[in-house]
Backbone bond lengths (Angstrom), bond angles and torsions (degrees), N, CA, C in turn:
res aa  C-N    CA-C-N  psi(-1)  N-CA   C-N-CA  omega(-1)  CA-C   N-CA-C  phi
1 M - - - 1.484 - - 1.502 108.11 -
2 P 1.434 118.09 130.62 1.465 116.57 178.49 1.508 114.23 -54.76
3 K 1.432 112.60 154.41 1.434 117.46 -175.90 1.531 111.28 -59.92
4 N 1.361 114.18 -41.26 1.485 120.14 179.22 1.469 112.72 -55.04
5 S 1.353 118.65 -37.54 1.368 122.27 -178.00 1.549 112.05 -74.85
6 I 1.327 115.03 -38.05 1.403 119.94 173.94 1.504 112.13 -60.62
7 R 1.322 117.29 -46.82 1.458 122.25 178.59 1.516 110.96 -62.66
8 R 1.334 116.07 -37.97 1.488 120.05 -176.94 1.535 107.52 -65.57
9 N 1.344 117.07 -44.45 1.413 125.53 -179.61 1.515 111.81 -61.83
10 Q 1.325 114.17 -43.09 1.479 118.46 177.07 1.534 112.54 -67.00
11 M 1.328 116.57 -36.26 1.459 118.45 174.78 1.528 113.13 -67.83
12 R 1.350 116.91 -39.03 1.438 118.83 177.25 1.596 111.59 -62.42
13 S 1.267 115.06 -39.01 1.478 120.58 177.06 1.520 111.72 -65.18
14 H 1.394 115.93 -42.32 1.441 120.76 175.88 1.446 111.76 -63.25
15 L 1.392 120.80 -44.34 1.418 123.78 -178.62 1.553 109.52 -65.91
16 A 1.354 116.67 -39.05 1.461 120.41 178.04 1.478 111.75 -58.52
17 Y 1.345 116.36 -44.38 1.485 123.00 174.17 1.455 112.33 -59.45
18 L 1.287 118.06 -49.86 1.496 120.66 179.78 1.586 112.42 -60.51
19 A 1.327 115.78 -44.68 1.431 121.86 177.07 1.542 109.02 -61.88
20 A 1.298 117.38 -44.71 1.486 116.77 176.84 1.512 115.22 -59.94
21 R 1.312 112.39 -38.62 1.467 117.40 179.05 1.513 110.82 -66.89
22 L 1.326 117.40 -40.12 1.434 117.49 173.56 1.490 116.96 -63.98
23 M 1.296 115.98 -31.64 1.486 120.64 172.97 1.489 113.15 -70.39
24 A 1.317 114.96 -39.15 1.486 118.96 -173.83 1.515 111.06 -81.69
25 E 1.347 117.42 -33.57 1.448 118.47 -173.22 1.583 113.20 -114.56
26 G 1.256 117.52 -19.52 1.467 123.75 -171.27 1.514 115.67 -104.05
27 G 1.318 114.22 -4.45 1.505 116.75 176.49 1.505 113.88 80.59
28 I 1.289 122.78 9.57 1.478 124.85 175.97 1.498 109.32 -80.68
29 R 1.348 119.66 129.63 1.459 123.21 -178.05 1.490 111.34 -106.86
30 D 1.321 118.21 -21.73 1.468 122.08 -172.22 1.560 108.94 -92.56
31 F 1.330 116.63 127.01 1.457 120.38 -177.30 1.505 110.37 -61.27
32 A 1.323 117.88 -46.34 1.447 121.50 -176.51 1.528 111.29 -58.38
33 Q 1.308 115.35 -44.34 1.500 122.99 -179.50 1.509 107.02 -60.90
34 A 1.337 116.18 -47.10 1.527 120.45 -175.29 1.438 111.56 -64.33
35 K 1.345 120.28 -41.02 1.441 120.71 -177.46 1.523 113.31 -71.46
36 Q 1.393 114.45 -35.72 1.464 119.08 176.41 1.460 110.72 -68.60
37 K 1.290 121.32 -41.55 1.475 122.45 175.31 1.559 112.35 -64.04
38 A 1.307 113.59 -38.26 1.488 118.53 177.72 1.527 109.73 -62.24
39 A 1.381 117.18 -43.81 1.360 122.49 179.31 1.560 112.35 -61.60
40 R 1.295 114.90 -37.78 1.496 118.48 -178.77 1.485 107.71 -70.27
41 Q 1.385 119.26 -38.99 1.509 120.53 -177.62 1.502 107.56 -66.80
42 A 1.364 117.47 -34.16 1.465 120.15 -177.35 1.467 113.54 -84.68
43 G 1.352 118.72 -8.97 1.434 123.06 -179.47 1.496 111.47 68.83
44 V 1.377 116.34 39.45 1.481 120.12 -178.30 1.497 109.95 -109.73
45 P 1.336 120.79 106.39 1.431 124.07 179.49 1.524 111.84 -81.95
46 D 1.296 117.70 -16.80 1.488 123.47 -174.93 1.510 110.84 -72.50
47 T 1.296 120.71 104.86 1.461 120.41 -179.20 1.508 114.31 -69.99
48 H 1.352 117.09 -16.68 1.447 118.69 177.06 1.516 113.06 -69.06
49 S 1.366 116.16 -16.90 1.533 119.05 178.36 1.532 112.17 -88.52
50 L 1.321 118.51 -0.10 1.464 118.50 -175.36 1.577 108.58 -73.97
51 P 1.300 120.15 134.75 1.386 123.10 176.03 1.549 110.11 -69.71
52 D 1.397 115.18 158.77 1.421 116.35 169.62 1.480 113.98 -89.05
53 N 1.325 116.51 176.76 1.512 119.79 -174.76 1.527 113.10 -63.24
54 R 1.281 117.96 -28.64 1.497 121.08 -179.96 1.529 110.32 -70.24
55 E 1.381 112.22 -39.98 1.501 117.24 177.21 1.532 111.52 -63.38
56 I 1.329 117.04 -40.21 1.431 120.12 -179.84 1.449 111.42 -69.12
57 E 1.364 117.40 -41.37 1.486 123.51 178.32 1.467 110.10 -58.30
58 E 1.351 119.13 -44.13 1.496 123.99 179.27 1.524 108.80 -66.04
59 A 1.273 118.76 -40.93 1.493 121.36 -178.31 1.538 106.59 -69.08
60 L 1.343 119.99 -35.10 1.427 123.57 178.36 1.559 108.70 -64.61
61 R 1.271 118.66 -42.59 1.451 120.52 179.55 1.572 108.34 -63.49
62 T 1.239 116.37 -40.53 1.496 120.29 -177.45 1.552 108.51 -67.50
63 Y 1.344 116.39 -43.45 1.470 120.70 -177.84 1.523 107.28 -63.05
64 Q 1.344 118.42 -45.49 1.496 119.74 -177.96 1.486 111.32 -65.57
65 A 1.273 115.79 -34.89 1.481 117.89 -179.10 1.491 113.60 -70.91
66 L 1.384 114.41 -31.24 1.523 119.82 -178.00 1.520 111.31 -86.12
67 Y 1.319 119.01 -38.57 1.411 123.46 -169.32 1.506 117.70 -115.91
68 Q 1.334 117.51 -15.68 1.448 119.33 -174.90 1.566 110.94 -137.56
69 Q 1.323 117.92 29.48 1.428 121.48 -171.86 1.535 112.31 -56.84
70 G 1.326 117.93 -56.09 1.451 120.60 179.62 1.508 114.75 -60.34
71 E 1.325 115.23 -51.30 1.413 122.51 178.27 1.535 112.49 -59.44
72 H 1.370 114.19 -42.46 1.472 117.71 -175.99 1.468 111.52 -64.03
73 Q 1.333 119.44 -44.83 1.468 121.70 176.29 1.466 114.60 -56.72
74 A 1.369 116.51 -42.69 1.422 121.40 177.84 1.513 115.92 -66.35
75 V 1.315 114.19 -41.49 1.465 118.48 177.37 1.502 112.58 -69.92
76 L 1.341 116.51 -39.80 1.487 118.69 178.32 1.528 109.94 -64.14
77 T 1.299 119.96 -42.70 1.409 122.74 179.53 1.520 111.46 -58.15
78 H 1.391 116.80 -47.79 1.440 121.59 179.25 1.571 110.39 -63.05
79 L 1.294 115.83 -45.79 1.491 117.68 178.24 1.508 113.37 -57.93
80 R 1.342 115.06 -45.40 1.502 120.17 -179.26 1.566 108.94 -64.27
81 E 1.325 116.94 -38.33 1.485 117.70 179.32 1.488 109.55 -65.61
82 Q 1.300 121.31 -44.82 1.480 123.82 178.28 1.447 111.52 -67.23
83 A 1.370 119.35 -32.80 1.480 120.17 177.29 1.517 110.96 -67.75
84 L 1.354 116.06 -36.10 1.495 120.25 179.17 1.555 107.22 -67.27
85 H 1.333 117.22 -42.99 1.564 116.55 178.22 1.464 110.09 -63.90
86 L 1.280 120.26 -37.64 1.456 122.82 176.92 1.536 112.58 -65.16
87 M 1.348 117.28 -40.71 1.385 120.70 175.55 1.515 115.66 -63.86
88 E 1.384 111.29 -36.88 1.483 115.25 174.39 1.487 113.00 -66.65
89 L 1.374 113.55 -35.63 1.483 112.32 178.80 1.517 112.44 -67.65
90 F 1.323 117.75 -34.43 1.453 119.75 -176.75 1.563 110.71 -101.04
91 E 1.300 115.80 29.23 1.500 119.94 -176.40 1.572 113.02 -56.10
92 T 1.254 116.76 -34.50 1.460 119.73 -178.82 1.513 112.85 -63.74
93 F 1.373 117.17 -17.11 1.511 121.45 -176.22 1.518 112.46 -106.08
94 N 1.382 116.22 22.65 1.495 121.36 174.11 1.520 108.95 51.84
95 P 1.285 119.69 60.69 1.484 121.41 -178.55 1.530 116.46 -71.33
96 Y 1.312 115.50 141.80 1.421 123.88 173.95 1.527 109.28 -123.97
97 L 1.317 121.23 135.11 1.396 123.38 176.47 1.514 108.15 -88.35
98 V 1.357 117.95 133.38 1.502 119.82 178.81 1.553 104.64 -135.80
99 G 1.315 115.88 174.00 1.446 120.34 174.84 1.484 114.88 87.98
100 S 1.346 114.07 -163.59 1.453 120.26 -168.99 1.511 113.33 -70.70
101 V 1.339 119.12 -26.44 1.492 122.26 178.01 1.577 106.61 -64.93
102 L 1.340 117.22 -34.88 1.403 119.81 176.83 1.490 115.85 -75.24
103 T 1.379 113.51 -48.89 1.499 120.11 -175.03 1.530 112.40 -71.07
104 G 1.332 114.39 -17.57 1.502 116.89 177.50 1.550 114.19 98.33
105 T 1.351 119.28 5.11 1.466 120.46 -178.13 1.468 110.89 -99.50
106 A 1.337 121.19 7.64 1.454 121.54 -175.90 1.504 111.85 -69.39
107 G 1.278 115.64 144.62 1.439 121.19 175.52 1.537 113.17 -131.17
108 R 1.371 112.92 -162.40 1.466 116.29 -170.86 1.539 114.34 -62.91
109 Y 1.366 117.66 -17.99 1.474 118.03 179.94 1.505 113.37 -104.41
110 S 1.333 118.53 3.89 1.446 121.71 -171.29 1.586 110.09 -76.66
111 D 1.346 113.68 157.54 1.422 121.81 179.62 1.523 106.03 -110.05
112 I 1.321 115.84 172.51 1.491 123.41 175.54 1.469 105.29 -101.16
113 S 1.321 118.51 133.54 1.467 121.57 -178.19 1.548 107.88 -125.44
114 L 1.264 116.79 123.06 1.458 121.71 173.41 1.504 112.47 -121.48
115 H 1.374 112.68 149.05 1.491 119.44 167.48 1.532 105.97 -102.85
116 L 1.309 114.07 132.60 1.421 124.02 176.33 1.564 111.26 -116.31
117 F 1.266 116.95 153.57 1.426 121.94 -172.06 1.560 110.22 -135.92
118 C 1.358 116.55 117.51 1.452 121.75 -179.30 1.540 107.44 -160.76
119 D 1.296 117.84 163.75 1.420 120.85 -178.79 1.467 114.95 -75.27
120 N 1.360 119.80 -24.45 1.437 125.36 -179.46 1.527 110.33 -138.79
121 A 1.365 116.87 117.89 1.488 119.42 178.75 1.498 113.51 -59.96
122 K 1.310 117.32 -22.92 1.465 122.13 177.05 1.516 109.91 -61.30
123 D 1.309 118.07 -31.47 1.443 117.74 177.71 1.546 114.52 -62.74
124 V 1.309 115.71 -30.83 1.465 118.99 175.76 1.538 109.72 -71.21
125 E 1.289 115.92 -42.46 1.495 118.61 175.83 1.525 112.46 -61.32
126 I 1.335 117.39 -39.44 1.445 118.88 176.18 1.534 112.22 -63.48
127 F 1.302 114.83 -37.80 1.402 124.32 179.55 1.530 109.74 -59.28
128 L 1.330 113.78 -47.48 1.461 122.45 179.46 1.574 110.47 -65.16
129 L 1.318 116.62 -45.48 1.462 122.70 -179.67 1.555 111.72 -58.95
130 N 1.291 112.15 -43.98 1.511 117.71 -177.32 1.575 111.64 -67.33
131 R 1.355 114.90 -19.51 1.515 115.55 174.95 1.538 111.13 -107.68
132 N 1.310 116.43 18.45 1.502 121.44 177.47 1.466 113.03 54.68
133 L 1.324 118.69 39.95 1.446 121.88 -178.20 1.545 106.01 -104.22
134 A 1.289 115.63 116.25 1.482 122.60 -177.36 1.599 107.34 -72.60
135 Y 1.341 116.07 144.55 1.455 120.55 178.48 1.496 112.09 -151.42
136 E 1.231 117.28 167.12 1.473 123.71 173.78 1.549 109.36 -123.87
137 T 1.379 118.27 137.78 1.417 120.11 -177.36 1.532 110.37 -99.35
138 G 1.301 115.65 158.00 1.444 125.39 178.18 1.516 113.76 -164.39
139 L 1.291 116.12 -169.02 1.510 121.84 179.68 1.543 105.90 -135.36
140 R 1.326 114.79 140.58 1.446 118.16 175.41 1.545 108.24 -125.65
141 R 1.318 116.29 125.61 1.469 120.28 175.30 1.503 110.58 -72.03
142 T 1.307 113.59 123.05 1.530 118.55 -171.55 1.491 108.31 -133.40
143 R 1.344 115.40 146.33 1.433 122.75 177.88 1.550 103.84 -98.60
144 L 1.262 114.89 119.61 1.464 121.35 -176.95 1.536 107.75 -124.85
145 G 1.325 116.54 99.21 1.427 121.95 -174.86 1.490 104.11 69.80
146 D 1.373 116.29 -125.48 1.473 124.59 -179.03 1.544 110.81 -95.65
147 R 1.338 117.97 4.07 1.445 122.20 -176.86 1.516 114.29 -106.24
148 Q 1.327 118.40 146.48 1.369 122.81 168.59 1.538 110.52 -100.25
149 I 1.278 118.87 122.48 1.488 119.46 -179.39 1.517 111.93 -127.91
150 E 1.309 117.23 165.29 1.469 122.04 172.70 1.498 105.28 -111.54
151 A 1.362 117.64 106.57 1.411 122.38 -178.04 1.524 110.93 -94.61
152 P 1.297 119.38 138.53 1.474 122.78 176.04 1.568 112.22 -61.10
153 T 1.288 117.85 139.86 1.428 121.46 176.71 1.523 108.28 -126.20
154 L 1.268 115.45 148.85 1.445 125.81 176.69 1.543 109.25 -125.81
155 T 1.274 120.10 123.47 1.491 122.71 -176.72 1.530 107.31 -116.81
156 L 1.330 114.16 129.37 1.453 120.44 178.58 1.518 112.97 -146.06
157 D 1.305 114.38 164.00 1.451 120.85 178.81 1.531 106.98 -90.20
158 F 1.302 114.56 125.80 1.499 119.50 -179.60 1.504 108.07 -129.73
159 A 1.406 115.36 105.74 1.415 123.75 -177.91 1.535 110.70 52.25
160 G 1.357 114.07 44.62 1.410 120.62 176.47 1.521 117.33 76.95
161 I 1.349 116.14 7.18 1.430 123.67 176.49 1.505 111.77 -113.10
162 E 1.269 119.54 138.54 1.429 121.48 177.49 1.505 107.04 -75.03
163 A 1.372 116.55 127.29 1.457 120.10 174.94 1.528 113.26 -123.25
164 T 1.255 116.45 136.07 1.445 123.46 -176.04 1.500 110.74 -114.23
165 L 1.329 118.58 120.85 1.429 122.05 -179.72 1.548 108.37 -108.81
166 T 1.275 112.89 117.69 1.547 116.86 176.61 1.471 106.05 -102.05
167 V 1.307 114.01 124.52 1.488 121.91 -174.84 1.498 114.31 -101.95
168 F 1.340 115.64 118.76 1.481 121.38 175.98 1.510 111.79 -109.08
169 R 1.279 119.46 162.28 1.449 121.52 173.71 1.521 111.43 -73.95
170 T 1.318 114.86 154.62 1.489 119.66 -173.43 1.538 111.32 -56.79
171 D 1.352 117.38 -38.50 1.473 118.87 179.12 1.503 115.29 -65.25
172 D 1.352 116.48 -21.32 1.479 123.56 178.82 1.536 112.82 -70.38
173 L 1.351 117.33 -13.47 1.442 120.10 178.16 1.519 113.23 -61.49
174 R 1.311 116.55 -26.53 1.478 121.04 178.55 1.512 115.19 -83.37
175 V 1.316 116.33 -5.80 1.447 121.29 -176.62 1.557 108.66 -107.18
176 T 1.373 118.11 134.63 1.457 119.67 -177.33 1.498 111.15 -81.42
177 P 1.305 121.32 126.00 1.409 122.88 175.97 1.555 109.21 -73.81
178 K 1.328 118.35 149.49 1.465 121.97 -177.56 1.501 108.50 -128.56
179 H 1.349 115.85 155.76 1.387 121.88 176.70 1.512 108.13 -72.29
180 R 1.353 116.63 136.68 1.431 116.37 -177.49 1.516 114.56 -69.71
181 A 1.312 117.52 -29.55 1.421 122.83 -174.42 1.511 112.97 -68.86
182 D 1.374 119.74 -44.23 1.400 118.87 -177.66 1.529 115.48 -134.71
183 G 1.316 116.81 8.28 1.483 119.62 175.21 1.504 115.83 81.18
184 R 1.316 118.10 1.26 1.457 120.54 179.84 1.511 111.65 -64.27
185 P 1.387 122.30 143.59 1.383 119.85 176.06 1.528 109.87 -63.24
186 V 1.319 117.37 143.84 1.396 125.67 176.84 1.566 111.21 -78.87
187 E 1.313 117.52 120.43 1.434 121.11 179.03 1.557 107.97 -68.86
188 R 1.356 115.14 135.30 1.407 118.05 179.90 1.539 108.01 -147.55
189 A 1.365 119.02 157.35 1.436 121.02 -175.87 1.513 109.44 -145.30
190 R 1.344 114.66 147.52 1.461 121.47 171.12 1.509 109.57 -83.81
191 A 1.335 111.91 176.79 1.488 115.32 -172.40 1.611 113.99 -64.53
192 A 1.259 113.74 -37.73 1.541 118.72 174.43 1.495 114.07 -55.10
193 Q 1.348 113.98 -42.34 1.496 118.28 177.76 1.542 110.52 -69.10
194 V 1.281 113.80 -37.26 1.520 115.13 178.72 1.491 111.92 -67.67
195 R 1.349 118.63 -32.64 1.458 121.89 174.24 1.442 110.87 -61.80
196 A 1.394 117.64 -43.18 1.424 120.87 -178.12 1.525 111.57 -67.75
197 L 1.332 115.53 -38.46 1.462 119.16 178.00 1.602 109.52 -66.30
198 L 1.352 114.54 -37.02 1.461 115.67 179.49 1.449 113.62 -63.07
199 S 1.350 115.80 -35.43 1.479 124.58 -178.77 1.509 105.48 -65.70
200 E 1.320 118.15 -44.40 1.446 121.64 177.27 1.486 113.64 -62.63
201 T 1.306 117.35 -41.83 1.459 123.50 -178.16 1.535 108.72 -63.57
202 R 1.366 114.61 -45.23 1.473 115.58 178.10 1.458 115.53 -66.36
203 E 1.310 118.39 -33.06 1.480 120.49 176.33 1.528 113.54 -68.25
204 S 1.383 112.55 -39.64 1.492 118.13 -178.79 1.558 108.18 -71.16
205 G 1.347 116.66 -27.03 1.427 117.85 -177.41 1.576 110.98 -78.13
């Protein structure tokens, strides 16, 4: 392998580690933000050396296993418990858990992210208002199958944890959402699957 390629791979690994540490210790949730900040810290202007999200996610798993094992298991168990409570609360909207709480890389700064499905996003807002739950609205650009859409989001505090609800139309339930960065299918789970994961997390803890 050419020396330039070796150096580039070494730099990608180093940047993935720095980005993972920023996410684990610095409260950064966004992969793109973490890798850009890591590049600035390392003084690397060459964007070809930036790791992809999968590399950072793998580095994050390694970092958590090495430096945060006990804390990570406790935090992940708590987040999955609260995610399950949230899914039960929004059961009528066909909730799916997505993001780091599902994949297992969630840490002390992570939020809970759910996908909800209904014909009118206002129904979710009415649901929240009727329960006196304060929230903020927004839009999230999402890749749904072969389409790029802007899905409504509702962000609220749930038991001291930030929770983001992304609302899709009922028909969108049949379409697989994909990561915008690389087109990979987004992993998602229903409440029964989360219960099973929670049992595994408790046992491993």
